[in-house]
Biopython code that builds the backbone (N, CA, C, O; Angstrom):
import numpy as np
from Bio.PDB.StructureBuilder import StructureBuilder

atoms = [
    (1, "MET", "N", (53.622, 157.980, 114.643)),
    (1, "MET", "CA", (52.550, 157.215, 115.263)),
    (1, "MET", "C", (51.845, 156.415, 114.181)),
    (1, "MET", "O", (51.407, 156.976, 113.176)),
    (2, "SER", "N", (51.734, 155.111, 114.379)),
    (2, "SER", "CA", (51.058, 154.266, 113.399)),
    (2, "SER", "C", (49.567, 154.176, 113.716)),
    (2, "SER", "O", (49.151, 154.232, 114.873)),
    (3, "LYS", "N", (48.790, 154.036, 112.665)),
    (3, "LYS", "CA", (47.357, 153.825, 112.818)),
    (3, "LYS", "C", (47.084, 152.382, 112.428)),
    (3, "LYS", "O", (47.356, 151.968, 111.300)),
    (4, "ILE", "N", (46.549, 151.630, 113.362)),
    (4, "ILE", "CA", (46.358, 150.195, 113.187)),
    (4, "ILE", "C", (44.870, 149.882, 113.149)),
    (4, "ILE", "O", (44.124, 150.240, 114.060)),
    (5, "LEU", "N", (44.446, 149.209, 112.081)),
    (5, "LEU", "CA", (43.083, 148.720, 111.976)),
    (5, "LEU", "C", (43.071, 147.288, 112.490)),
    (5, "LEU", "O", (43.786, 146.427, 111.976)),
    (6, "VAL", "N", (42.253, 147.042, 113.508)),
    (6, "VAL", "CA", (42.115, 145.699, 114.074)),
    (6, "VAL", "C", (40.717, 145.206, 113.730)),
    (6, "VAL", "O", (39.722, 145.792, 114.156)),
    (7, "THR", "N", (40.646, 144.123, 112.957)),
    (7, "THR", "CA", (39.338, 143.523, 112.675)),
    (7, "THR", "C", (39.049, 142.498, 113.762)),
    (7, "THR", "O", (39.945, 141.780, 114.205)),
    (8, "GLY", "N", (37.803, 142.438, 114.182)),
    (8, "GLY", "CA", (37.441, 141.511, 115.250)),
    (8, "GLY", "C", (37.972, 141.928, 116.603)),
    (8, "GLY", "O", (38.245, 141.087, 117.459)),
    (9, "GLY", "N", (38.117, 143.212, 116.794)),
    (9, "GLY", "CA", (38.703, 143.721, 118.025)),
    (9, "GLY", "C", (37.833, 143.615, 119.261)),
    (9, "GLY", "O", (38.309, 143.870, 120.367)),
    (10, "ALA", "N", (36.569, 143.247, 119.106)),
    (10, "ALA", "CA", (35.700, 143.089, 120.272)),
    (10, "ALA", "C", (35.682, 141.643, 120.771)),
    (10, "ALA", "O", (35.008, 141.335, 121.754)),
    (11, "GLY", "N", (36.407, 140.772, 120.109)),
    (11, "GLY", "CA", (36.527, 139.393, 120.571)),
    (11, "GLY", "C", (37.604, 139.283, 121.639)),
    (11, "GLY", "O", (38.270, 140.267, 121.963)),
    (12, "PHE", "N", (37.771, 138.100, 122.178)),
    (12, "PHE", "CA", (38.718, 137.899, 123.282)),
    (12, "PHE", "C", (40.151, 138.261, 122.901)),
    (12, "PHE", "O", (40.792, 139.052, 123.594)),
    (13, "ILE", "N", (40.656, 137.699, 121.819)),
    (13, "ILE", "CA", (42.049, 137.951, 121.432)),
    (13, "ILE", "C", (42.214, 139.384, 120.940)),
    (13, "ILE", "O", (43.159, 140.071, 121.329)),
    (14, "GLY", "N", (41.296, 139.837, 120.085)),
    (14, "GLY", "CA", (41.397, 141.186, 119.543)),
    (14, "GLY", "C", (41.348, 142.265, 120.605)),
    (14, "GLY", "O", (42.101, 143.236, 120.535)),
    (15, "SER", "N", (40.470, 142.110, 121.591)),
    (15, "SER", "CA", (40.358, 143.133, 122.641)),
    (15, "SER", "C", (41.621, 143.190, 123.501)),
    (15, "SER", "O", (42.044, 144.271, 123.910)),
    (16, "ASN", "N", (42.215, 142.044, 123.773)),
    (16, "ASN", "CA", (43.461, 142.046, 124.534)),
    (16, "ASN", "C", (44.601, 142.654, 123.735)),
    (16, "ASN", "O", (45.460, 143.333, 124.295)),
    (17, "PHE", "N", (44.614, 142.416, 122.435)),
    (17, "PHE", "CA", (45.628, 143.017, 121.570)),
    (17, "PHE", "C", (45.480, 144.535, 121.537)),
    (17, "PHE", "O", (46.469, 145.261, 121.634)),
    (18, "ILE", "N", (44.244, 145.013, 121.399)),
    (18, "ILE", "CA", (43.997, 146.459, 121.399)),
    (18, "ILE", "C", (44.459, 147.083, 122.715)),
    (18, "ILE", "O", (45.123, 148.120, 122.720)),
    (19, "ARG", "N", (44.111, 146.460, 123.801)),
    (19, "ARG", "CA", (44.510, 146.970, 125.113)),
    (19, "ARG", "C", (46.040, 147.053, 125.218)),
    (19, "ARG", "O", (46.573, 148.036, 125.734)),
    (20, "LEU", "N", (46.739, 146.032, 124.734)),
    (20, "LEU", "CA", (48.203, 146.024, 124.746)),
    (20, "LEU", "C", (48.769, 147.175, 123.916)),
    (20, "LEU", "O", (49.686, 147.866, 124.360)),
    (21, "LEU", "N", (48.230, 147.383, 122.719)),
    (21, "LEU", "CA", (48.710, 148.478, 121.869)),
    (21, "LEU", "C", (48.533, 149.830, 122.550)),
    (21, "LEU", "O", (49.440, 150.662, 122.538)),
    (22, "LEU", "N", (47.375, 150.043, 123.135)),
    (22, "LEU", "CA", (47.106, 151.328, 123.780)),
    (22, "LEU", "C", (47.953, 151.524, 125.033)),
    (22, "LEU", "O", (48.351, 152.649, 125.334)),
    (23, "GLN", "N", (48.233, 150.461, 125.758)),
    (23, "GLN", "CA", (49.077, 150.565, 126.941)),
    (23, "GLN", "C", (50.509, 150.905, 126.558)),
    (23, "GLN", "O", (51.172, 151.674, 127.253)),
    (24, "ARG", "N", (50.983, 150.344, 125.467)),
    (24, "ARG", "CA", (52.361, 150.618, 125.016)),
    (24, "ARG", "C", (52.509, 152.015, 124.451)),
    (24, "ARG", "O", (53.600, 152.585, 124.486)),
    (25, "GLY", "N", (51.432, 152.576, 123.930)),
    (25, "GLY", "CA", (51.457, 153.931, 123.393)),
    (25, "GLY", "C", (52.065, 153.975, 121.998)),
    (25, "GLY", "O", (52.630, 152.995, 121.512)),
    (26, "GLY", "N", (51.933, 155.141, 121.369)),
    (26, "GLY", "CA", (52.500, 155.339, 120.044)),
    (26, "GLY", "C", (51.640, 154.816, 118.909)),
    (26, "GLY", "O", (52.086, 154.773, 117.763)),
    (27, "HIS", "N", (50.413, 154.417, 119.214)),
    (27, "HIS", "CA", (49.523, 153.866, 118.195)),
    (27, "HIS", "C", (48.140, 154.484, 118.308)),
    (27, "HIS", "O", (47.664, 154.792, 119.400)),
    (28, "GLN", "N", (47.513, 154.655, 117.166)),
    (28, "GLN", "CA", (46.088, 154.915, 117.115)),
    (28, "GLN", "C", (45.458, 153.616, 116.648)),
    (28, "GLN", "O", (45.965, 152.974, 115.729)),
    (29, "VAL", "N", (44.367, 153.227, 117.269)),
    (29, "VAL", "CA", (43.748, 151.936, 116.981)),
    (29, "VAL", "C", (42.306, 152.139, 116.533)),
    (29, "VAL", "O", (41.525, 152.821, 117.195)),
    (30, "VAL", "N", (41.967, 151.532, 115.393)),
    (30, "VAL", "CA", (40.602, 151.515, 114.899)),
    (30, "VAL", "C", (40.129, 150.070, 114.974)),
    (30, "VAL", "O", (40.742, 149.177, 114.390)),
    (31, "ASN", "N", (39.050, 149.850, 115.687)),
    (31, "ASN", "CA", (38.489, 148.520, 115.905)),
    (31, "ASN", "C", (37.270, 148.346, 115.001)),
    (31, "ASN", "O", (36.255, 149.017, 115.190)),
    (32, "LEU", "N", (37.367, 147.452, 114.026)),
    (32, "LEU", "CA", (36.247, 147.151, 113.136)),
    (32, "LEU", "C", (35.680, 145.792, 113.525)),
    (32, "LEU", "O", (36.354, 144.771, 113.392)),
    (33, "ASP", "N", (34.444, 145.783, 114.003)),
    (33, "ASP", "CA", (33.840, 144.535, 114.464)),
    (33, "ASP", "C", (32.351, 144.541, 114.154)),
    (33, "ASP", "O", (31.685, 145.567, 114.288)),
    (34, "ALA", "N", (31.834, 143.391, 113.738)),
    (34, "ALA", "CA", (30.415, 143.261, 113.428)),
    (34, "ALA", "C", (29.572, 142.995, 114.670)),
    (34, "ALA", "O", (28.343, 143.025, 114.608)),
    (35, "LEU", "N", (30.227, 142.737, 115.789)),
    (35, "LEU", "CA", (29.544, 142.453, 117.051)),
    (35, "LEU", "C", (28.561, 141.293, 116.925)),
    (35, "LEU", "O", (27.394, 141.403, 117.304)),
    (36, "THR", "N", (29.055, 140.186, 116.388)),
    (36, "THR", "CA", (28.255, 138.971, 116.352)),
    (36, "THR", "C", (28.362, 138.297, 117.716)),
    (36, "THR", "O", (28.736, 138.944, 118.694)),
    (37, "TYR", "N", (28.043, 137.022, 117.793)),
    (37, "TYR", "CA", (28.010, 136.316, 119.081)),
    (37, "TYR", "C", (29.321, 136.389, 119.864)),
    (37, "TYR", "O", (29.298, 136.332, 121.094)),
    (38, "ALA", "N", (30.461, 136.514, 119.184)),
    (38, "ALA", "CA", (31.749, 136.486, 119.879)),
    (38, "ALA", "C", (32.246, 137.873, 120.281)),
    (38, "ALA", "O", (33.173, 137.985, 121.083)),
    (39, "GLY", "N", (31.648, 138.920, 119.740)),
    (39, "GLY", "CA", (32.103, 140.273, 120.036)),
    (39, "GLY", "C", (31.361, 140.891, 121.200)),
    (39, "GLY", "O", (30.143, 140.755, 121.316)),
    (40, "ASN", "N", (32.098, 141.569, 122.062)),
    (40, "ASN", "CA", (31.495, 142.186, 123.233)),
    (40, "ASN", "C", (32.229, 143.494, 123.526)),
    (40, "ASN", "O", (33.362, 143.481, 124.006)),
    (41, "LEU", "N", (31.590, 144.601, 123.240)),
    (41, "LEU", "CA", (32.226, 145.900, 123.478)),
    (41, "LEU", "C", (32.498, 146.173, 124.944)),
    (41, "LEU", "O", (33.371, 146.977, 125.271)),
    (42, "GLU", "N", (31.772, 145.522, 125.824)),
    (42, "GLU", "CA", (32.022, 145.730, 127.252)),
    (42, "GLU", "C", (33.430, 145.289, 127.638)),
    (42, "GLU", "O", (33.980, 145.762, 128.633)),
    (43, "SER", "N", (34.012, 144.390, 126.861)),
    (43, "SER", "CA", (35.379, 143.954, 127.153)),
    (43, "SER", "C", (36.387, 145.069, 126.898)),
    (43, "SER", "O", (37.538, 144.982, 127.328)),
    (44, "LEU", "N", (35.953, 146.115, 126.199)),
    (44, "LEU", "CA", (36.833, 147.257, 125.923)),
    (44, "LEU", "C", (36.350, 148.536, 126.605)),
    (44, "LEU", "O", (36.770, 149.632, 126.235)),
    (45, "ALA", "N", (35.481, 148.404, 127.587)),
    (45, "ALA", "CA", (34.941, 149.582, 128.275)),
    (45, "ALA", "C", (36.047, 150.436, 128.889)),
    (45, "ALA", "O", (35.920, 151.658, 128.955)),
    (46, "ASP", "N", (37.123, 149.807, 129.336)),
    (46, "ASP", "CA", (38.208, 150.554, 129.982)),
    (46, "ASP", "C", (39.014, 151.401, 129.004)),
    (46, "ASP", "O", (39.743, 152.293, 129.438)),
    (47, "VAL", "N", (38.908, 151.153, 127.694)),
    (47, "VAL", "CA", (39.655, 151.947, 126.710)),
    (47, "VAL", "C", (38.736, 152.715, 125.764)),
    (47, "VAL", "O", (39.213, 153.434, 124.886)),
    (48, "ALA", "N", (37.431, 152.568, 125.933)),
    (48, "ALA", "CA", (36.474, 153.152, 124.990)),
    (48, "ALA", "C", (36.640, 154.654, 124.807)),
    (48, "ALA", "O", (36.362, 155.173, 123.727)),
    (49, "ASN", "N", (37.083, 155.354, 125.828)),
    (49, "ASN", "CA", (37.224, 156.808, 125.744)),
    (49, "ASN", "C", (38.663, 157.272, 125.570)),
    (49, "ASN", "O", (38.953, 158.464, 125.673)),
    (50, "GLU", "N", (39.554, 156.339, 125.308)),
    (50, "GLU", "CA", (40.954, 156.707, 125.066)),
    (50, "GLU", "C", (41.043, 157.529, 123.783)),
    (50, "GLU", "O", (40.359, 157.209, 122.811)),
    (51, "PRO", "N", (41.865, 158.581, 123.753)),
    (51, "PRO", "CA", (41.956, 159.416, 122.551)),
    (51, "PRO", "C", (42.517, 158.677, 121.332)),
    (51, "PRO", "O", (42.258, 159.092, 120.203)),
    (52, "GLY", "N", (43.266, 157.612, 121.524)),
    (52, "GLY", "CA", (43.836, 156.874, 120.405)),
    (52, "GLY", "C", (43.006, 155.693, 119.955)),
    (52, "GLY", "O", (43.498, 154.843, 119.214)),
    (53, "TYR", "N", (41.747, 155.620, 120.389)),
    (53, "TYR", "CA", (40.900, 154.460, 120.083)),
    (53, "TYR", "C", (39.619, 154.890, 119.387)),
    (53, "TYR", "O", (38.987, 155.873, 119.774)),
    (54, "ALA", "N", (39.241, 154.138, 118.350)),
    (54, "ALA", "CA", (37.967, 154.371, 117.670)),
    (54, "ALA", "C", (37.320, 153.024, 117.360)),
    (54, "ALA", "O", (38.004, 152.072, 116.987)),
    (55, "PHE", "N", (36.006, 152.950, 117.516)),
    (55, "PHE", "CA", (35.265, 151.740, 117.185)),
    (55, "PHE", "C", (34.370, 152.008, 115.984)),
    (55, "PHE", "O", (33.720, 153.050, 115.898)),
    (56, "VAL", "N", (34.345, 151.046, 115.050)),
    (56, "VAL", "CA", (33.452, 151.101, 113.895)),
    (56, "VAL", "C", (32.709, 149.775, 113.827)),
    (56, "VAL", "O", (33.326, 148.715, 113.726)),
    (57, "LYS", "N", (31.385, 149.837, 113.881)),
    (57, "LYS", "CA", (30.599, 148.600, 113.722)),
    (57, "LYS", "C", (30.479, 148.328, 112.234)),
    (57, "LYS", "O", (29.929, 149.130, 111.481)),
    (58, "GLY", "N", (31.005, 147.184, 111.826)),
    (58, "GLY", "CA", (30.955, 146.828, 110.414)),
    (58, "GLY", "C", (31.406, 145.403, 110.200)),
    (58, "GLY", "O", (31.993, 144.768, 111.077)),
    (59, "ASP", "N", (31.115, 144.920, 109.008)),
    (59, "ASP", "CA", (31.374, 143.530, 108.639)),
    (59, "ASP", "C", (32.466, 143.493, 107.584)),
    (59, "ASP", "O", (32.355, 144.159, 106.555)),
    (60, "ILE", "N", (33.518, 142.725, 107.827)),
    (60, "ILE", "CA", (34.614, 142.646, 106.861)),
    (60, "ILE", "C", (34.185, 141.999, 105.547)),
    (60, "ILE", "O", (34.894, 142.113, 104.547)),
    (61, "ALA", "N", (33.041, 141.326, 105.532)),
    (61, "ALA", "CA", (32.533, 140.718, 104.304)),
    (61, "ALA", "C", (31.805, 141.733, 103.420)),
    (61, "ALA", "O", (31.430, 141.421, 102.290)),
    (62, "GLU", "N", (31.610, 142.935, 103.933)),
    (62, "GLU", "CA", (30.928, 143.993, 103.182)),
    (62, "GLU", "C", (31.974, 144.988, 102.663)),
    (62, "GLU", "O", (32.459, 145.844, 103.402)),
    (63, "ARG", "N", (32.301, 144.853, 101.395)),
    (63, "ARG", "CA", (33.363, 145.657, 100.783)),
    (63, "ARG", "C", (33.176, 147.167, 100.997)),
    (63, "ARG", "O", (34.129, 147.875, 101.319)),
    (64, "ASP", "N", (31.956, 147.645, 100.817)),
    (64, "ASP", "CA", (31.695, 149.079, 100.970)),
    (64, "ASP", "C", (32.042, 149.562, 102.372)),
    (64, "ASP", "O", (32.597, 150.648, 102.537)),
    (65, "GLN", "N", (31.716, 148.757, 103.380)),
    (65, "GLN", "CA", (32.019, 149.136, 104.761)),
    (65, "GLN", "C", (33.528, 149.186, 104.994)),
    (65, "GLN", "O", (34.030, 150.110, 105.634)),
    (66, "VAL", "N", (34.238, 148.206, 104.481)),
    (66, "VAL", "CA", (35.691, 148.178, 104.660)),
    (66, "VAL", "C", (36.343, 149.347, 103.927)),
    (66, "VAL", "O", (37.237, 149.997, 104.469)),
    (67, "GLU", "N", (35.907, 149.616, 102.706)),
    (67, "GLU", "CA", (36.451, 150.750, 101.958)),
    (67, "GLU", "C", (36.193, 152.066, 102.687)),
    (67, "GLU", "O", (37.049, 152.951, 102.690)),
    (68, "ALA", "N", (35.021, 152.200, 103.303)),
    (68, "ALA", "CA", (34.702, 153.419, 104.053)),
    (68, "ALA", "C", (35.621, 153.579, 105.257)),
    (68, "ALA", "O", (36.051, 154.691, 105.564)),
    (69, "VAL", "N", (35.927, 152.483, 105.940)),
    (69, "VAL", "CA", (36.842, 152.545, 107.085)),
    (69, "VAL", "C", (38.239, 152.962, 106.623)),
    (69, "VAL", "O", (38.883, 153.793, 107.263)),
    (70, "PHE", "N", (38.707, 152.387, 105.513)),
    (70, "PHE", "CA", (40.020, 152.764, 104.996)),
    (70, "PHE", "C", (40.057, 154.225, 104.566)),
    (70, "PHE", "O", (41.047, 154.917, 104.807)),
    (71, "ALA", "N", (38.994, 154.699, 103.936)),
    (71, "ALA", "CA", (38.943, 156.093, 103.497)),
    (71, "ALA", "C", (38.922, 157.054, 104.678)),
    (71, "ALA", "O", (39.588, 158.089, 104.654)),
    (72, "ALA", "N", (38.164, 156.715, 105.701)),
    (72, "ALA", "CA", (38.006, 157.610, 106.849)),
    (72, "ALA", "C", (39.214, 157.596, 107.775)),
    (72, "ALA", "O", (39.585, 158.634, 108.323)),
    (73, "HIS", "N", (39.831, 156.437, 107.957)),
    (73, "HIS", "CA", (40.872, 156.305, 108.982)),
    (73, "HIS", "C", (42.282, 156.132, 108.429)),
    (73, "HIS", "O", (43.257, 156.386, 109.137)),
    (74, "ARG", "N", (42.404, 155.707, 107.184)),
    (74, "ARG", "CA", (43.694, 155.552, 106.500)),
    (74, "ARG", "C", (44.736, 154.799, 107.344)),
    (74, "ARG", "O", (45.797, 155.342, 107.650)),
    (75, "PRO", "N", (44.435, 153.566, 107.711)),
    (75, "PRO", "CA", (45.389, 152.795, 108.528)),
    (75, "PRO", "C", (46.642, 152.430, 107.734)),
    (75, "PRO", "O", (46.601, 152.258, 106.516)),
    (76, "SER", "N", (47.743, 152.318, 108.451)),
    (76, "SER", "CA", (48.990, 151.880, 107.823)),
    (76, "SER", "C", (49.241, 150.398, 108.062)),
    (76, "SER", "O", (50.087, 149.793, 107.404)),
    (77, "VAL", "N", (48.507, 149.816, 109.000)),
    (77, "VAL", "CA", (48.657, 148.401, 109.356)),
    (77, "VAL", "C", (47.265, 147.816, 109.589)),
    (77, "VAL", "O", (46.387, 148.476, 110.145)),
    (78, "VAL", "N", (47.077, 146.568, 109.155)),
    (78, "VAL", "CA", (45.847, 145.839, 109.446)),
    (78, "VAL", "C", (46.217, 144.556, 110.182)),
    (78, "VAL", "O", (47.077, 143.795, 109.738)),
    (79, "VAL", "N", (45.556, 144.330, 111.312)),
    (79, "VAL", "CA", (45.715, 143.084, 112.060)),
    (79, "VAL", "C", (44.349, 142.428, 112.089)),
    (79, "VAL", "O", (43.378, 143.007, 112.576)),
    (80, "HIS", "N", (44.284, 141.212, 111.561)),
    (80, "HIS", "CA", (43.005, 140.550, 111.315)),
    (80, "HIS", "C", (42.726, 139.467, 112.355)),
    (80, "HIS", "O", (43.400, 138.438, 112.400)),
    (81, "PHE", "N", (41.722, 139.721, 113.187)),
    (81, "PHE", "CA", (41.261, 138.729, 114.161)),
    (81, "PHE", "C", (39.808, 138.314, 113.919)),
    (81, "PHE", "O", (39.321, 137.394, 114.575)),
    (82, "ALA", "N", (39.113, 138.967, 112.999)),
    (82, "ALA", "CA", (37.694, 138.676, 112.776)),
    (82, "ALA", "C", (37.521, 137.255, 112.255)),
    (82, "ALA", "O", (38.177, 136.847, 111.298)),
    (83, "ALA", "N", (36.630, 136.512, 112.897)),
    (83, "ALA", "CA", (36.353, 135.142, 112.475)),
    (83, "ALA", "C", (35.075, 134.647, 113.142)),
    (83, "ALA", "O", (34.729, 135.072, 114.244)),
    (84, "GLU", "N", (34.408, 133.775, 112.479)),
    (84, "GLU", "CA", (33.279, 133.065, 113.061)),
    (84, "GLU", "C", (33.814, 131.700, 113.447)),
    (84, "GLU", "O", (34.048, 130.859, 112.579)),
    (85, "SER", "N", (34.006, 131.471, 114.712)),
    (85, "SER", "CA", (34.684, 130.250, 115.152)),
    (85, "SER", "C", (33.744, 129.082, 115.417)),
    (85, "SER", "O", (34.207, 127.979, 115.708)),
    (86, "HIS", "N", (32.465, 129.293, 115.325)),
    (86, "HIS", "CA", (31.516, 128.187, 115.563)),
    (86, "HIS", "C", (30.800, 127.872, 114.269)),
    (86, "HIS", "O", (29.956, 126.977, 114.233)),
]
sb = StructureBuilder()
sb.init_structure("model")
sb.init_model(0)
sb.init_chain("A")
sb.init_seg("    ")
for serial, (resi, resn, name, xyz) in enumerate(atoms, 1):
    if name == "N":
        sb.init_residue(resn, " ", resi, " ")
    sb.init_atom(name, np.array(xyz, "f"), 0.0, 1.0, " ", f" {name:<3s}", serial, name[0])
structure = sb.get_structure()
């Protein structure tokens, strides 16, 4: 089972990607999102309590936060969707 860190997972594309991974099974997903204007956790309400899903509020621009996520969750894959598009 792979552990996948998804940055920006509360955005439109990231949340759909997370949902796809969890539906396919065989993955643990860690969602790292700063919840700025584009992030909305309600878009992931249907998977929030899934055993293979974890949410971490954090900013990819903050090295300490990212290092803490890597230390705690030890992902084998990172998929990067975090962006400020405006």
